[in-house]
C-alpha positions in Angstrom: 2.9 1.6 4.0 6.2 3.5 3.9 4.8 6.2 6.0 3.5 3.7 8.5 6.9 2.1 8.9 8.5 5.6 9.3 6.1 6.2 12.2 6.9 2.9 13.8 10.6 3.7 13.3 10.1 7.1 15.0 8.4 5.7 18.0 10.1 2.3 18.4 13.3 2.5 16.4 14.6 1.2 13.1 15.1 -2.4 14.3 11.5 -2.8 15.4 10.3 -1.2 12.2 12.4 -3.6 10.1 11.1 -6.6 12.1 7.5 -5.3 11.6 8.1 -5.0 7.8 9.6 -8.6 7.7 6.6 -10.0 9.7 4.2 -8.3 7.3 6.2 -9.6 4.4 6.6 -6.0 3.1 9.3 -5.9 0.5 9.3 -2.1 -0.1 12.3 -0.2 1.1 11.1 3.3 0.7 10.6 3.8 4.4 14.4 3.4 4.9 15.0 6.6 2.9 12.9 9.6 3.5 13.7 11.0 0.0 12.9 7.8 -1.9 9.4 9.1 -2.9 10.4 12.7 -3.4 9.2 12.8 -7.0 5.7 12.4 -5.6 6.1 15.0 -2.8 5.3 18.0 -5.0 2.1 19.2 -6.3 0.6 17.7 -9.5 1.1 20.1 -12.4 -2.1 21.3 -14.0 -2.4 21.5 -17.7 -5.4 22.4 -19.9 -5.8 18.6 -20.7 -5.3 17.6 -17.1 -6.9 20.0 -14.6 -6.5 19.3 -10.9 -8.9 20.0 -8.0 -9.2 23.7 -7.3 -9.2 23.0 -3.5 -6.5 20.4 -3.0 -4.6 19.9 -6.3 -5.4 16.2 -6.7 -6.7 14.5 -9.8 -10.3 15.5 -10.6 -13.7 13.9 -11.3 -14.9 15.8 -14.5 -18.5 15.4 -13.3 -17.8 17.8 -10.4 -17.4 21.3 -11.6 -18.3 24.9 -10.9 -18.0 28.1 -12.9 -16.7 31.3 -11.4 -16.1 34.5 -13.3 -16.4 32.6 -16.6 -13.9 29.9 -15.8 -14.7 26.3 -15.0 -13.1 24.7 -11.9 -13.0 20.9 -11.3 -12.9 19.0 -8.0 -11.9 15.5 -6.8 -14.9 15.0 -4.3 -18.2 16.6 -3.7 -17.0 18.1 -0.4 -14.4 20.1 -2.2 -16.9 21.4 -4.7 -19.1 22.6 -1.8 -16.2 24.3 -0.1 -15.3 26.1 -3.3 -18.9 27.1 -3.9 -19.1 28.8 -0.5 -16.1 31.1 -1.2 -14.7 30.6 -4.7 -12.6 33.7 -4.4 -10.4 31.8 -2.0 -9.5 29.2 -4.6 -9.9 30.9 -8.0 -6.7 31.4 -10.0 -5.6 35.0 -9.7 
């Protein structure tokens, strides 16, 4: 929602974006400050206990995996597994 209000603000100005937020009864204020969600702007840090998708870095579905050069890689969606399987060398950790 914050991104949507930032887009409205960019095209129509802050006043219209604020009016829109009020009309939608949106109480969040993150759209007023571009840095308000900065803690979520970076990549998710992968650990052995919490692997991330080899293609996009998002949280994974443990049922979606491929093995390449003896290492198991996990994915968040089937499409990413398919992309990886076509050319795993593009995504495998070096």
